[in-house]
C-alpha positions in Angstrom: -22.5 67.2 174.8 -25.1 66.6 172.1 -26.1 63.2 171.0 -26.6 62.3 167.3 -30.3 61.8 166.4 -31.1 58.1 165.6 -31.6 57.3 161.9 -35.2 57.0 160.9 -36.4 53.5 160.0 -37.5 53.6 156.4 -40.0 50.8 157.1 -42.0 53.1 159.4 -44.2 55.7 157.7 -43.4 59.0 159.4 -45.2 61.4 157.1 -46.7 63.5 159.9 -45.6 64.2 163.5 -48.2 65.2 166.0 -47.5 68.1 168.3 -50.4 69.2 170.5 -52.9 67.3 168.4 -52.0 69.2 165.3 -50.5 67.4 162.3 -47.1 68.6 161.2 -45.9 67.8 157.7 -42.9 65.4 157.5 -41.1 63.7 154.7 -42.9 63.0 151.4 -43.9 59.5 150.6 -43.6 58.2 147.0 -43.6 54.5 147.6 -47.1 53.1 146.9 -46.6 50.4 149.6 -45.9 53.0 152.2 -48.9 55.0 151.1 -51.1 52.0 151.3 -49.7 51.1 154.8 -50.3 54.6 156.0 -53.8 54.7 154.6 -54.6 51.3 156.3 -53.2 52.5 159.6 -55.4 55.6 159.4 -58.4 53.5 158.5 -57.7 51.2 161.5 -57.3 54.2 163.8 -60.6 55.7 162.6 -62.4 52.3 163.0 -61.1 51.9 166.6 -62.3 55.4 167.5 -65.6 54.6 165.9 -65.9 51.4 168.0 -65.1 53.4 171.1 -67.8 55.9 170.2 -70.3 53.1 169.6 -69.6 51.6 173.0 -69.9 55.0 174.7 -73.2 55.7 172.9 -74.6 52.3 173.8 -73.7 52.9 177.5 -75.3 56.3 177.4 -78.4 54.9 175.8 -78.6 52.2 178.5 -78.2 54.8 181.2 -80.9 56.9 179.7 -83.3 53.9 179.6 -82.6 53.3 183.2 -83.3 56.9 184.1 -86.5 56.9 182.2 -87.7 53.7 183.9 -86.9 55.1 187.3 -88.5 58.4 186.5 -91.7 56.6 185.3 -91.8 54.6 188.5 -91.4 57.7 190.6 -94.1 59.5 188.7 -96.5 56.6 189.3 -95.6 56.6 193.0 -96.2 60.4 193.3 -99.6 60.0 191.6 -100.5 57.2 194.0 -99.4 59.3 197.0 -101.4 62.3 195.7 -104.5 60.1 195.4 -103.9 58.9 198.9 -103.5 62.4 200.3 -106.8 63.5 198.6 -108.6 60.5 200.1 -107.2 61.3 203.6 -108.2 64.9 203.3 -111.6 63.9 202.2 -112.0 61.5 205.1 -110.5 64.1 207.5 -113.1 66.7 206.6 -116.0 64.5 207.7 
């Protein structure tokens, strides 16, 4: 048996339905309050994604700084070891 579909709540803006991340047109909105609410919801959504991206970029920058620091220390250690090898080779040839 089929069940009747629930009535749509007019207070909820349902202008677009997402299916596989693609917007699908829904009912038209003519009420300015609904338009304003929908616009504000979209702005809030964009701002939250922007905040997530900012956090991710900062974390990536911190990781890059740590990698650069470790790399610089390793390069200094390699240079020190190369100098020590040259000294040992020089002393070994005597």
